[in-house]
VMD Tcl script that draws the C-alpha trace (Angstrom):
set ca {
  {66.06 159.01 68.34}
  {64.65 155.47 67.76}
  {62.50 155.50 64.08}
  {59.59 153.57 63.39}
  {58.89 152.37 59.67}
  {55.83 151.71 57.65}
  {54.79 148.75 55.92}
  {55.27 150.43 52.72}
  {58.72 151.98 53.74}
  {60.09 148.39 54.77}
  {59.04 146.73 51.73}
  {61.19 149.89 49.72}
  {64.05 149.30 51.65}
  {63.85 145.38 51.44}
  {63.84 145.31 47.37}
  {66.66 148.01 47.72}
  {68.46 144.86 49.64}
  {67.79 142.38 47.18}
  {69.59 144.31 45.26}
  {72.69 144.36 46.95}
  {72.74 140.72 48.24}
  {72.39 137.33 47.49}
  {68.90 135.44 46.93}
  {67.38 134.12 50.42}
  {70.09 135.99 52.59}
  {68.19 138.59 54.25}
  {65.55 135.73 55.34}
  {68.32 134.04 56.37}
  {69.76 136.22 58.27}
  {66.33 137.31 59.76}
  {65.80 133.81 60.94}
  {69.41 133.18 62.37}
  {68.64 135.95 64.39}
  {64.85 134.66 65.48}
  {66.42 130.85 66.31}
  {69.11 132.99 68.38}
  {66.05 135.11 70.44}
  {64.66 131.89 70.88}
  {67.49 129.64 72.23}
  {67.97 132.26 74.44}
  {64.24 132.77 75.59}
  {64.49 129.32 76.43}
  {67.91 129.43 78.33}
  {65.95 132.03 80.40}
  {62.76 130.50 81.31}
  {63.93 126.17 80.96}
  {67.64 126.53 81.65}
  {68.43 125.16 78.73}
  {68.43 124.21 74.93}
  {68.73 121.17 74.05}
  {65.72 118.63 74.26}
  {63.31 121.18 74.64}
  {60.06 121.70 72.04}
  {58.91 124.47 70.06}
  {55.93 124.37 68.05}
  {56.05 127.21 64.68}
  {52.46 128.45 63.62}
  {53.33 128.81 60.13}
  {51.44 130.70 57.43}
  {51.89 131.86 53.48}
  {55.04 134.10 52.88}
  {57.91 134.94 53.58}
  {56.88 135.59 57.41}
  {56.34 131.73 57.64}
  {59.54 131.29 55.44}
  {61.41 133.09 58.79}
  {59.97 130.63 61.23}
  {60.77 127.81 59.14}
  {64.10 128.78 58.26}
  {64.37 129.36 62.35}
  {63.12 126.75 63.10}
  {65.56 124.69 61.03}
  {68.54 126.02 63.18}
  {66.92 125.51 66.14}
  {66.47 121.67 64.99}
  {70.84 121.63 64.61}
  {71.06 122.82 68.58}
  {68.73 120.36 69.76}
  {65.72 121.62 69.98}
  {62.04 119.35 69.15}
  {60.56 121.31 66.79}
  {56.95 120.76 64.71}
  {55.79 123.09 62.39}
  {51.84 123.51 61.95}
  {51.07 125.00 58.49}
  {47.94 126.80 58.12}
  {48.39 127.00 54.54}
  {50.21 124.25 53.09}
  {49.92 124.67 49.43}
  {51.70 128.05 49.80}
  {54.27 127.24 52.99}
  {57.57 128.87 51.92}
  {58.82 125.96 49.99}
  {63.12 126.93 50.88}
  {62.26 127.22 54.45}
  {59.89 124.11 54.69}
  {62.88 121.86 52.89}
  {65.33 123.17 55.37}
  {63.15 122.15 58.09}
  {62.77 118.71 56.61}
  {66.14 118.22 55.95}
  {66.96 119.25 59.69}
  {64.63 116.62 61.16}
  {61.77 118.78 61.91}
  {58.34 117.37 62.38}
  {55.42 118.87 59.91}
  {52.22 119.50 60.40}
  {49.46 120.61 57.85}
  {46.28 122.39 58.77}
  {43.62 121.49 56.07}
  {40.31 122.35 56.75}
  {38.99 125.72 57.57}
  {36.81 126.30 60.77}
  {34.26 126.79 59.20}
  {33.81 123.27 56.90}
  {34.87 121.76 60.57}
  {31.74 122.89 61.75}
  {29.52 122.56 59.03}
  {30.19 119.01 59.49}
  {27.66 116.56 60.91}
  {27.83 116.38 64.13}
  {30.07 119.40 63.98}
  {33.54 119.34 65.51}
  {34.08 122.53 66.77}
  {37.20 123.13 67.74}
  {38.86 120.63 65.64}
  {41.52 121.03 63.41}
  {43.01 118.30 60.94}
  {46.52 117.51 59.90}
  {46.75 114.83 56.28}
  {50.73 114.42 56.63}
  {51.94 112.28 55.95}
  {48.94 111.00 54.03}
  {46.36 110.64 56.65}
  {43.29 112.31 57.32}
  {42.72 111.89 61.09}
  {41.19 114.73 63.47}
  {43.28 116.31 65.64}
  {42.47 118.65 68.47}
  {44.38 121.87 68.78}
  {46.21 120.82 71.78}
  {47.56 117.67 69.98}
  {48.74 119.83 66.47}
  {50.42 122.41 68.82}
  {52.05 119.65 70.97}
  {53.69 120.36 74.31}
  {56.32 123.01 73.48}
  {58.07 125.40 75.83}
  {58.01 128.06 73.30}
  {55.66 128.62 70.68}
  {56.95 130.92 67.20}
  {54.23 133.15 66.19}
  {54.61 133.07 61.79}
  {51.47 133.15 60.53}
  {51.57 137.18 58.69}
  {53.79 139.40 58.39}
  {53.70 143.50 57.10}
  {51.65 142.57 54.51}
  {48.47 141.11 56.95}
  {45.63 143.26 57.12}
  {42.51 142.05 59.74}
  {42.55 140.04 62.56}
  {43.35 136.40 62.52}
  {41.50 134.15 60.69}
  {38.99 131.27 62.08}
  {41.72 128.52 62.14}
  {44.53 130.38 63.24}
  {42.26 131.97 66.10}
  {41.54 128.54 67.38}
  {45.37 127.61 67.45}
  {46.52 130.70 69.10}
  {43.55 130.52 71.27}
  {45.10 127.01 71.89}
  {48.42 127.67 73.01}
  {49.28 127.69 76.84}
  {52.84 129.04 76.63}
  {55.02 131.97 75.97}
  {54.91 133.26 72.14}
  {57.72 134.91 70.42}
  {56.25 136.82 67.57}
  {58.20 136.45 64.48}
  {58.48 140.69 62.72}
  {54.94 141.15 64.18}
  {52.29 139.87 66.15}
  {49.58 138.67 63.90}
  {45.92 139.83 63.80}
  {47.85 142.97 64.61}
  {48.13 146.14 61.48}
  {51.14 146.96 61.33}
  {50.87 150.61 60.38}
  {48.75 151.60 63.13}
  {48.52 149.09 65.36}
  {44.75 148.58 65.61}
  {43.37 145.41 66.83}
  {40.02 144.62 65.40}
  {39.35 141.18 66.56}
  {41.34 137.67 67.27}
  {45.32 138.66 67.24}
  {48.43 137.10 68.95}
  {49.58 138.74 72.21}
  {53.22 138.46 72.07}
  {55.50 137.67 75.23}
  {58.60 138.96 72.58}
  {58.38 140.23 69.10}
  {61.79 139.62 67.00}
  {61.49 142.26 64.51}
  {63.76 142.41 61.51}
  {65.81 145.40 59.75}
  {63.35 148.23 61.16}
  {60.82 148.73 64.08}
  {57.27 149.17 62.57}
  {54.59 151.36 64.36}
  {52.66 148.47 65.55}
  {55.88 147.93 67.89}
  {55.16 151.58 69.53}
  {51.04 151.86 69.34}
  {50.25 148.19 70.33}
  {52.89 147.65 73.12}
  {50.71 144.95 74.91}
  {50.48 142.64 71.92}
  {53.93 142.79 71.51}
  {55.76 142.62 74.71}
  {59.53 143.07 74.66}
  {61.02 143.97 71.17}
  {63.96 142.12 69.97}
  {65.58 144.08 66.62}
  {67.78 141.76 64.10}
  {69.68 144.15 62.16}
  {69.43 142.50 58.40}
  {71.17 145.33 56.23}
  {68.27 147.77 55.56}
  {69.10 151.34 54.23}
  {66.37 153.44 55.71}
  {65.10 156.70 55.52}
  {64.46 159.62 57.84}
  {61.43 158.02 59.77}
  {58.52 159.91 60.10}
  {57.57 158.33 63.40}
  {60.21 158.32 66.18}
  {60.36 158.26 69.73}
  {63.03 160.32 71.92}
  {65.31 157.71 73.72}
  {65.43 157.99 77.89}
  {68.95 159.37 77.37}
  {68.24 161.93 74.52}
  {65.61 163.23 76.71}
  {68.13 163.40 79.97}
  {70.95 164.92 77.81}
  {68.01 167.83 76.32}
  {66.63 168.38 79.92}
  {67.18 172.14 80.63}
  {69.68 172.95 84.07}
  {71.13 175.67 85.12}
  {74.00 176.93 83.71}
  {76.94 179.06 85.22}
  {75.50 182.36 84.44}
  {71.60 181.35 84.84}
  {69.13 183.04 87.16}
  {65.35 182.60 88.26}
  {64.25 184.39 85.12}
  {66.65 182.83 82.60}
  {65.99 179.28 83.58}
  {62.18 180.23 82.30}
  {59.08 182.00 83.84}
  {56.19 179.74 83.51}
  {52.86 181.22 83.46}
  {49.73 178.78 85.26}
  {45.86 179.95 84.77}
  {44.17 176.93 86.10}
  {41.65 176.13 88.80}
  {38.61 177.15 89.95}
  {36.20 177.22 93.04}
  {34.97 173.93 91.87}
  {38.52 172.54 90.69}
  {41.25 173.79 93.07}
  {42.98 170.36 92.85}
  {43.50 171.53 88.95}
  {45.33 174.56 89.92}
  {47.90 172.86 92.23}
  {48.54 169.85 90.10}
  {49.40 171.67 87.35}
  {51.56 174.31 88.88}
  {53.11 171.69 90.72}
  {54.10 169.65 87.57}
  {55.53 173.12 86.47}
  {57.52 173.92 89.60}
  {58.66 170.31 89.44}
  {59.91 170.72 85.70}
  {62.28 172.89 87.35}
  {61.54 176.17 85.75}
  {63.22 179.28 87.21}
  {59.85 180.56 88.91}
  {56.22 179.90 87.90}
  {54.03 182.46 88.32}
  {50.33 181.93 88.91}
  {46.86 183.79 87.48}
  {43.64 182.50 89.25}
  {41.36 182.05 92.16}
  {43.27 178.95 93.66}
  {45.82 181.01 95.00}
  {45.46 180.07 98.37}
  {45.78 176.27 97.53}
  {48.65 176.74 95.36}
  {50.58 178.70 97.57}
  {49.80 176.38 100.52}
  {51.82 173.30 98.70}
  {54.05 175.79 96.78}
  {54.75 179.00 98.80}
  {57.99 179.81 96.05}
  {55.00 180.77 93.72}
  {53.90 184.21 92.72}
  {50.26 184.42 93.05}
  {47.51 187.02 91.59}
  {44.28 187.17 90.60}
  {44.45 188.19 87.04}
  {46.32 187.55 83.88}
  {47.23 191.05 83.50}
  {49.17 191.54 87.40}
  {50.94 188.14 86.83}
  {53.85 189.77 85.62}
  {56.50 188.88 82.64}
  {56.31 185.12 82.04}
  {58.00 183.38 79.09}
  {54.58 180.61 78.28}
  {51.19 180.19 79.64}
  {49.67 176.68 81.08}
  {45.78 177.12 80.01}
  {42.87 175.11 81.32}
  {42.77 172.45 83.72}
  {39.58 172.97 86.16}
  {39.38 176.83 84.46}
  {35.52 176.88 83.78}
  {34.13 176.87 80.48}
  {31.93 180.03 81.16}
  {32.61 183.20 79.35}
  {35.13 184.54 82.07}
  {37.03 181.75 81.11}
  {36.62 182.52 77.61}
  {37.97 185.29 77.81}
  {40.96 184.69 80.27}
  {41.57 182.06 77.26}
  {41.25 184.38 74.64}
  {43.77 187.14 76.40}
  {46.46 184.75 76.68}
  {46.53 183.30 73.05}
  {46.53 187.12 72.25}
  {49.95 187.17 73.41}
  {53.46 185.99 71.28}
  {54.07 183.93 73.75}
  {54.25 179.45 73.47}
  {50.84 178.56 75.11}
  {49.79 175.13 76.58}
  {46.34 174.45 76.40}
  {44.43 171.35 78.12}
  {41.16 170.27 79.37}
  {38.97 172.76 79.58}
  {40.62 175.23 77.39}
  {39.98 172.14 74.33}
  {36.52 172.50 75.34}
  {36.51 176.14 74.23}
  {38.58 175.83 71.57}
  {36.36 173.17 70.08}
  {33.41 175.91 70.81}
  {35.23 178.43 69.08}
  {38.81 177.14 66.94}
  {39.51 181.05 65.92}
  {40.84 181.27 69.06}
  {43.88 179.31 67.99}
  {44.12 179.01 64.35}
  {45.00 181.83 63.15}
  {47.82 182.20 65.93}
  {52.06 181.91 64.62}
  {53.55 181.60 68.10}
  {54.09 177.89 69.51}
  {50.66 176.54 70.70}
  {50.51 172.79 72.09}
  {47.14 171.20 72.55}
  {46.95 168.03 74.76}
  {43.41 166.35 74.24}
  {42.66 162.57 75.44}
  {40.75 160.98 73.12}
  {37.45 162.35 73.95}
  {38.25 166.05 73.82}
  {40.08 165.08 70.54}
  {36.87 163.97 69.23}
  {35.30 167.58 70.13}
  {37.99 169.17 68.69}
  {37.83 167.40 64.99}
  {34.43 166.00 65.54}
  {35.44 162.67 65.55}
  {37.66 160.24 67.54}
  {41.17 159.47 66.53}
  {40.06 155.70 64.76}
  {42.10 153.14 64.54}
  {44.99 155.23 62.39}
  {46.11 157.63 65.51}
  {49.11 158.53 64.07}
  {47.47 159.85 60.83}
  {44.46 161.51 62.69}
  {47.06 163.49 64.82}
  {49.18 164.86 62.25}
  {45.75 166.03 60.61}
  {44.64 168.12 63.24}
  {48.52 169.73 64.06}
  {48.55 170.50 60.08}
  {45.21 171.67 59.87}
  {45.39 174.29 62.94}
  {49.12 174.76 62.94}
  {49.76 173.81 66.12}
  {51.38 170.73 68.29}
  {49.27 167.76 69.13}
  {50.23 165.78 72.14}
  {47.70 163.19 71.98}
  {47.66 160.85 75.33}
  {47.39 157.32 75.51}
  {49.46 154.22 76.84}
  {51.28 155.47 73.20}
  {50.90 159.26 73.65}
  {51.89 161.15 69.94}
  {52.54 164.38 69.34}
  {52.82 165.83 66.24}
  {53.93 169.15 65.03}
  {53.28 171.01 61.52}
  {56.21 169.84 59.69}
  {57.34 167.25 61.58}
  {57.81 164.06 62.73}
  {55.36 162.71 64.83}
  {56.54 162.01 68.32}
  {55.32 158.47 69.97}
  {55.77 157.93 73.65}
  {54.88 154.12 74.94}
  {54.23 154.60 78.40}
  {55.09 150.65 79.27}
  {51.69 150.88 81.28}
  {49.08 152.35 81.95}
  {49.38 153.81 85.67}
  {49.24 157.69 84.53}
  {45.69 156.82 83.55}
  {44.06 158.59 87.11}
  {42.35 161.92 86.99}
  {44.44 164.85 87.39}
  {47.64 162.92 85.85}
  {47.03 165.44 82.58}
  {47.44 168.50 84.41}
  {50.61 167.62 85.53}
  {51.53 167.01 82.43}
  {50.49 170.07 81.02}
  {52.55 171.76 83.81}
  {55.66 170.16 82.97}
  {55.21 170.70 79.04}
  {54.55 174.23 79.89}
  {58.04 174.82 82.19}
  {59.86 173.56 78.92}
  {58.26 175.67 76.74}
  {59.29 178.68 78.87}
  {62.98 177.34 78.14}
  {62.42 177.60 74.79}
  {62.51 174.09 73.79}
  {60.56 173.37 70.26}
  {57.15 172.73 71.41}
  {57.13 169.24 69.58}
  {60.92 167.78 71.86}
  {58.81 169.64 74.52}
  {55.88 167.78 74.38}
  {57.91 164.81 73.61}
  {60.34 165.10 76.72}
  {57.29 165.91 78.92}
  {55.38 162.80 78.18}
  {58.52 160.85 78.83}
  {59.08 162.06 82.06}
  {55.82 162.44 83.05}
  {55.53 158.26 82.33}
  {58.13 157.58 84.06}
  {57.40 159.36 87.16}
  {54.03 157.45 87.12}
  {55.87 154.03 86.74}
  {58.43 155.17 90.27}
  {55.05 155.93 91.63}
  {53.75 152.84 91.35}
  {56.62 150.74 91.91}
  {57.39 153.19 95.16}
  {55.69 150.91 97.86}
  {55.86 147.07 95.73}
  {57.68 146.38 92.95}
  {54.92 144.83 91.31}
  {53.44 147.92 91.37}
  {50.09 149.54 92.66}
  {47.38 151.94 91.47}
  {48.35 155.84 92.39}
  {46.76 158.93 91.72}
  {47.82 162.49 90.45}
  {49.53 162.99 93.86}
  {52.23 160.58 94.05}
  {52.77 161.34 90.72}
  {53.60 164.73 90.77}
  {55.87 164.12 94.21}
  {58.13 161.33 91.48}
  {58.30 164.19 88.47}
  {61.60 165.22 89.82}
  {63.58 161.51 90.82}
  {61.88 160.92 87.10}
  {63.48 163.77 85.50}
  {67.01 162.78 87.93}
  {66.89 159.46 86.47}
  {66.58 160.38 83.01}
  {69.59 162.61 83.38}
  {71.90 159.89 84.69}
  {71.58 157.58 81.69}
  {72.62 160.96 79.71}
  {75.27 161.15 82.21}
}
mol new
graphics top color blue
foreach p $ca { graphics top sphere $p radius 0.5 }
foreach p [lrange $ca 0 end-1] q [lrange $ca 1 end] { graphics top cylinder $p $q radius 0.2 }
display resetview
């Protein structure tokens, strides 16, 4: 499993590291790794290192120091390096000296955007540098030069809030790939929240540990490269299941298994208004390799037309023995639907509640809050707001953890970065790598997959996290089935790729 560590956890680990190694060594380790990634990117993008140009955007503190030291290493490899200092008086002294000695060019921004706009006449979009000893106004493009790559060293894990105006103007003027040092500036390190101008990096080089931002704001981070610097880290409270681990843990038939020992999943979904929900939810359970799927509801005809192996009944009591239940997609919110949900939740079986079932719980939380058997709720942001009375907000990890602990259930909060929290357990995150699954009905498929894994007796947090991984992979496979660039999909082709996704995960584990 891959762990993600908050800024406080990283700072504590760094403080311990500083007691074991010579002063300055951790920064030089980080900077050497950053320079190595930049050099590799130059080779891949421009087929060379020597003679190429890199511009460093340098803020105050250690993050700027990482960029300056990396620039000195790149300069020794023949790269033309210029550093634009956004806060010259607080630039990292040792890093600045190292870059100067290596022959790098240093420009110092000396006016804020507000000050420049207040001049008469206004110089909107102009920044100044006064190194060495001049006060000539330069346009953003002149400050940046014509680099092949830009390194973002503006702020690190201590930074909060959006980019300040001068930094925002500089970043907006970049016309080449950006490599972020540790994290993209302007993105919150712990929540991934973006509240204003921020760097959108092509690659992020993180030092010592991955931070929550790398999973929660993946579109701003690009590809993640980890540079070890010797940190001793605690157990992570935010973790991701690696695809190989999902494949290794996915249940497959053993030599003595039969259709009952492989898990019997019960599905109560769909209605006369939404028969497709029954098909998609049941199909998710079938594709996730349940030994048997039993369906209860009014959509039996449509379900059996697609999946004749399903055993169908009109009522829950007539369904027969199951080892988990999935309730909600297209099930309605009338009194009859409420009674069906109450009947299912009164059992001692694992239950997944989705869609209309969540609306019923929002109106009557007591149906689930006293339950002791495993229960998984699978809301999107709007359904989460109905359950709790508030949007998840910028700190989605804290919000999903709070609901899980308050209701004593496992919560799967959908999104590009899907979060799974269970009471007393770390939060799982599944970064989908895209938003191909953001389509009507795809959540119905997901709830069916979760139910199938619960029927095999898997821990609800693991079952939900593994299902989210397989579901997102199936969506990506469906999107790229006809074109390498991907194309919009609907839930039906996603469903048809679930088995392929599981097979791919199993192959990774082999």
